[in-house]
C-alpha positions in Angstrom: 114.2 21.8 192.7 112.1 18.9 193.4 114.1 15.5 194.3 112.5 12.1 193.1 112.8 8.9 194.0 114.4 6.5 191.7 115.6 3.2 191.7 119.3 3.1 193.0 120.6 1.1 190.5 120.1 4.2 187.8 122.4 6.2 189.9 126.5 5.6 190.0 129.6 5.4 192.2 131.5 8.3 189.9 129.1 10.3 188.2 126.9 10.9 190.5 129.7 12.3 192.9 131.0 14.7 190.5 127.7 15.9 189.7 127.2 16.8 193.0 130.5 18.6 193.3 129.7 20.9 190.4 126.1 21.4 192.0 127.9 22.3 195.2 130.5 24.5 193.6 128.0 25.9 190.9 124.8 26.2 192.5 123.1 28.6 190.0 124.4 26.8 187.2 126.5 29.4 185.6 129.7 28.0 184.7 129.5 25.5 181.9 132.9 23.7 181.3 133.7 20.4 182.0 135.0 18.3 184.5 138.4 17.1 183.9 138.9 13.9 185.6 142.8 13.3 185.0 143.5 9.2 185.6 147.2 9.5 184.1 146.5 7.8 180.8 143.4 8.8 180.5 141.3 12.2 181.0 137.7 12.1 180.8 135.8 15.4 180.0 132.4 15.6 181.5 129.9 17.8 180.6 128.2 20.2 183.5 124.8 19.0 182.6 123.7 15.3 181.1 121.5 12.4 181.8 118.2 12.5 183.7 116.0 15.5 183.2 113.3 16.6 185.6 111.2 15.0 183.0 112.8 11.8 183.4 113.0 11.5 186.5 109.5 12.1 187.3 108.3 9.6 184.5 110.9 7.0 186.5 109.0 7.8 189.6 105.2 7.5 188.9 106.2 4.5 186.6 107.9 2.5 189.7 105.2 4.2 192.0 102.5 2.2 189.8 103.8 -1.1 189.6 104.6 -0.9 193.3 100.7 0.3 194.1 99.1 -2.5 191.7 100.8 -5.8 192.3 98.0 -7.8 191.4 96.8 -5.4 188.2 97.5 -5.6 184.8 100.0 -3.0 183.6 100.9 -1.2 180.6 102.8 1.8 179.1 101.2 3.2 176.4 104.4 3.2 174.6 108.1 3.6 175.7 108.4 5.6 178.6 111.5 7.2 177.5 114.0 6.2 174.9 116.2 4.5 177.1 116.3 0.8 176.3 117.7 -0.3 179.6 114.9 1.6 181.3 112.4 0.4 179.4 113.4 -3.2 179.5 113.6 -2.9 183.2 109.8 -2.2 183.2 109.0 -5.2 180.7 111.1 -7.2 182.9 108.6 -6.3 185.9 105.4 -7.1 184.2 104.6 -3.9 181.7 103.5 -4.3 178.6 104.1 -1.9 176.1 100.3 -1.1 173.9 102.1 0.9 171.3 105.6 1.1 169.4 106.9 4.8 169.4 105.5 5.3 165.7 102.2 4.8 167.2 101.7 1.6 165.6 99.6 -1.1 168.1 101.1 -3.9 169.9 98.2 -4.8 172.0 94.5 -3.5 171.2 92.4 -1.3 173.5 89.9 -3.9 173.2 92.0 -6.2 175.3 91.7 -3.5 177.9 89.3 -3.5 180.9 88.4 -0.7 183.4 90.6 -2.2 185.9 94.1 -2.2 184.0 96.5 0.7 184.8 98.1 2.2 181.8 101.0 4.3 182.2 101.2 7.5 180.1 104.9 7.9 178.7 107.0 11.3 179.1 105.9 12.6 175.8 102.5 12.9 176.5 99.8 11.3 174.0 97.4 12.5 171.4 93.7 13.8 172.7 92.5 10.9 170.3 93.9 8.2 172.6 93.0 9.6 175.5 89.3 9.5 174.5 89.8 5.8 173.9 91.1 4.9 177.1 88.5 7.2 178.7 86.1 5.5 177.2 86.9 2.1 178.4 87.3 3.6 181.9 90.8 3.8 182.8 91.7 6.6 184.7 94.4 8.4 182.3 95.5 10.7 184.8 96.2 8.9 187.5 100.0 7.7 186.2 100.2 10.5 183.6 104.3 10.7 183.4 103.9 13.5 180.7 106.9 16.1 181.1 105.6 19.4 182.4 107.7 21.3 179.7 106.0 19.3 177.3 102.3 20.8 179.0 103.9 23.9 179.2 104.5 23.7 175.1 100.2 22.6 174.7 99.4 25.6 177.0 101.4 27.8 174.8 99.6 26.7 172.2 96.2 26.9 173.7 97.4 31.0 174.5 98.2 31.2 170.4 95.0 29.9 169.3 93.1 32.4 171.9 95.2 35.2 170.4 94.1 34.0 166.7 97.7 33.2 165.7 98.0 29.9 163.6 100.9 27.7 165.2 103.8 26.4 163.3 105.5 23.5 165.5 109.5 22.9 165.2 109.6 19.0 165.5 110.0 15.5 164.0 106.5 14.8 162.4 106.6 11.1 163.5 107.8 11.8 167.4 105.5 10.6 170.1 105.9 14.1 171.5 105.4 16.1 168.1 101.9 14.0 167.5 101.0 14.9 171.2 101.7 18.4 170.8 100.4 18.6 167.2 96.8 17.0 168.6 96.2 19.8 170.7 97.4 22.9 168.5 95.2 21.9 166.0 92.1 22.1 168.4 93.3 25.7 168.9 94.4 26.6 166.1 95.5 25.9 162.0 98.7 24.4 162.9 101.6 23.1 160.9 105.1 21.2 161.6 108.5 22.1 160.3 111.6 19.8 160.7 114.3 22.4 160.6 115.5 25.5 158.8 115.3 23.8 155.3 111.6 23.1 155.5 111.3 26.3 157.4 112.8 28.6 154.4 110.3 26.5 152.3 107.6 27.9 154.3 108.9 31.5 154.5 109.1 31.2 150.5 105.6 31.0 150.3 104.7 33.5 152.9 106.4 35.7 151.1 105.1 34.4 147.3 108.1 33.0 146.1 107.4 29.4 146.4 104.0 28.0 144.7 101.3 26.2 146.4 102.3 23.0 144.6 105.8 23.0 145.9 104.3 23.6 149.2 102.4 20.8 149.2 105.0 18.7 148.1 107.0 19.6 151.4 104.0 19.8 153.8 101.5 17.3 152.5 100.2 15.5 155.7 102.1 17.9 158.0 99.9 20.2 158.4 95.8 20.3 160.3 92.8 19.7 158.3 92.1 23.7 159.1 94.9 25.1 157.8 94.9 26.8 154.7 98.2 28.3 153.7 96.4 31.2 151.6 94.6 32.5 154.8 96.5 31.1 157.8 99.8 32.8 157.7 99.0 36.3 158.5 100.0 35.9 162.1 102.1 33.0 163.4 103.8 31.9 166.5 106.5 29.1 166.9 106.2 26.3 169.6 108.7 23.0 169.6 109.3 19.4 170.6 111.2 19.9 173.7 113.7 17.4 173.0 114.9 19.3 169.7 118.0 22.2 169.8 117.2 25.3 171.4 119.4 26.9 169.1 117.9 25.6 166.6 114.2 26.6 167.4 115.2 30.0 168.4 116.9 30.2 164.7 113.7 29.3 163.1 112.0 31.7 165.4 114.2 34.3 164.5 114.1 33.5 160.5 110.1 33.5 161.0 110.3 36.7 162.9 112.4 38.5 160.2 109.8 36.9 157.4 106.7 38.4 158.7 109.0 41.9 159.5 109.7 41.9 155.7 106.3 41.0 154.6 104.6 43.5 156.8 107.2 45.9 158.2 108.4 46.3 161.3 106.3 48.8 162.9 103.3 46.1 162.7 105.5 42.9 163.7 104.0 42.7 166.8 100.5 42.0 165.4 102.0 39.0 162.9 104.6 37.0 165.1 104.0 36.1 169.0 107.2 36.0 171.3 107.5 32.4 172.2 110.8 31.8 173.8 109.4 30.6 177.2 108.5 26.9 175.4 112.4 25.9 175.2 113.1 23.2 177.8 115.6 24.5 180.3 117.5 20.6 181.0 117.4 20.5 176.8 119.0 23.8 176.4 121.5 23.2 179.5 122.7 20.0 178.3 123.2 21.5 175.0 125.0 24.6 176.2 127.2 22.0 178.1 128.2 20.2 175.2 128.9 23.8 173.5 131.4 24.0 176.8 132.8 20.7 175.6 134.1 21.2 173.2 135.7 24.4 173.7 138.5 22.1 175.3 140.7 19.8 172.9 140.1 16.1 173.2 140.6 13.3 170.8 137.1 12.0 170.7 133.6 12.6 172.2 131.7 9.4 173.6 127.9 10.0 173.8 125.7 7.4 175.8 122.0 7.0 175.1 119.0 5.5 173.3 119.6 5.3 169.6 115.8 6.5 168.8 116.6 9.5 171.5 116.1 12.9 170.1 117.6 14.9 172.4 120.9 12.5 172.5 121.2 12.5 168.8 121.2 16.2 168.9 124.0 16.3 171.3 126.0 13.8 169.1 125.6 16.2 166.2 127.3 19.3 168.0 130.1 17.0 169.0 130.7 15.4 165.6 130.9 18.8 164.0 134.6 19.1 166.2 135.8 15.9 166.7 135.3 11.7 165.6 132.0 10.8 167.9 131.1 7.6 168.9 127.4 7.0 169.7 126.5 4.3 171.8 124.0 2.8 174.2 125.8 0.9 176.8 129.0 -0.2 177.8 128.4 -3.7 176.1 129.5 -1.8 172.7 133.1 -1.4 173.7 134.2 -4.5 172.6 138.1 -4.4 173.5 140.5 -1.6 173.9 140.8 -1.6 170.1 137.2 -2.2 168.7 133.7 -0.2 169.3 130.1 -0.9 168.1 128.4 2.6 167.7 125.2 3.9 165.8 125.5 6.2 163.2 122.5 8.5 163.5 122.6 10.2 160.0 122.3 7.4 158.4 120.4 5.2 160.7 123.1 2.0 160.4 125.1 0.4 163.2 129.1 0.7 162.7 131.9 -1.3 164.0 135.2 0.7 164.4 138.9 -0.6 165.1 141.6 1.5 167.0 138.7 4.0 168.2 141.3 5.1 171.1 144.0 7.0 169.5 147.4 5.7 170.4 149.3 8.1 172.6 150.6 8.7 175.7 148.0 10.5 177.1 144.4 10.2 175.6 141.2 12.9 176.1 138.0 11.9 175.9 134.7 13.7 175.9 131.9 11.8 177.8 128.5 12.7 178.1 124.9 11.3 177.3 121.3 12.0 176.2 118.4 13.2 179.0 117.3 9.5 179.0 120.2 8.1 180.0 121.1 6.7 183.7 124.4 7.9 185.0 124.9 4.3 186.1 125.4 3.3 182.2 127.9 6.4 181.7 129.6 5.1 184.8 130.5 1.6 183.0 131.3 3.0 180.1 134.4 5.4 182.1 135.0 2.4 183.8 134.8 0.0 180.9 137.4 2.3 179.3 139.8 2.6 182.6 139.9 -1.3 183.1 141.6 -1.1 179.7 145.0 1.1 181.1 146.0 -0.7 184.2 148.4 2.4 185.6 145.8 4.8 185.9 145.4 6.6 189.1 142.8 5.7 192.1 138.9 6.8 191.2 138.5 8.0 194.6 141.8 9.8 194.6 140.6 11.9 191.3 137.2 12.5 192.6 139.1 14.2 196.1 140.8 16.6 193.6 137.9 18.1 192.7 136.9 18.9 196.0 
């Protein structure tokens, strides 16, 4: 695995050591159980995998390289490089400006750009239409393109499916940057449609089996399929690809669902003619983080704290997994922890900020699950851990606790 050159301020004193020890003790990544940091009155259950993934570190390295190599040029990010406010704010402070917001709304018109300007493509990638507009201006789009290699792998799979005359079902959030980028390529390759979850998949499956009318189909999927998609014609051969930050288990559930639908309609012996195996589009990092979260949840704990950007898809899925078992607090940084008794946090399901009193249970020894999304720096998780420790003066020394792991 490549080692990326990312700024030291994204690294940490505690978390980086924990990760290094686990890497040495479990080089083949077979053990998804958490690391227990026992400070006495506080025990932190640290996920086996979390934080910056390959694609995020790649994007950060390229972005800071662009700043270093072009001190006298205007530098723009097409939109948020990753879904983390601290990372994006640091780039803004270094003079980088956003051209668009995460929904694709223009902040700075492309007409303001010149061929001499630098435009960084975010880790999610971008649409073919936007690429064409930038190329028309004369901007070298590929020079600082931070698109995640695993996102590009999904694009290649969509191309292969199109070549084999399959229609494409994309499991993703319709307005997410990555899904928009994937859809723009998919629709060039084959008739394409986006499903958000298993509920929408069941509607589409019902249509395939003739149990749902065209009117019901259009009510759910209006605006979510390509211009060349005709549901009456293009659901005879299908393949499923995904937004890489979606729950891998959910993507697999959706793929298995459609596999069964096609088997029911066309028979098991004819299945290979109607359904494509696309399991290789699942992102290993997203999958590992989710498996590590499931490993966390096998242990008993009092609360979970998940750190990451509030618009981060992969982080929200980790929150969803934790919420199924125990009280979970989704925070963006240590600043959200007001005191030993108070915390500000985000309710992703209802998209609202909350303030909770007495979030830490009143007991002699507290067990806290601590993890983060793939776009969250280890340094921020470190700050969360150390802030909570600061509320308990009689805890063990950090170095002593780390030494017990070796």
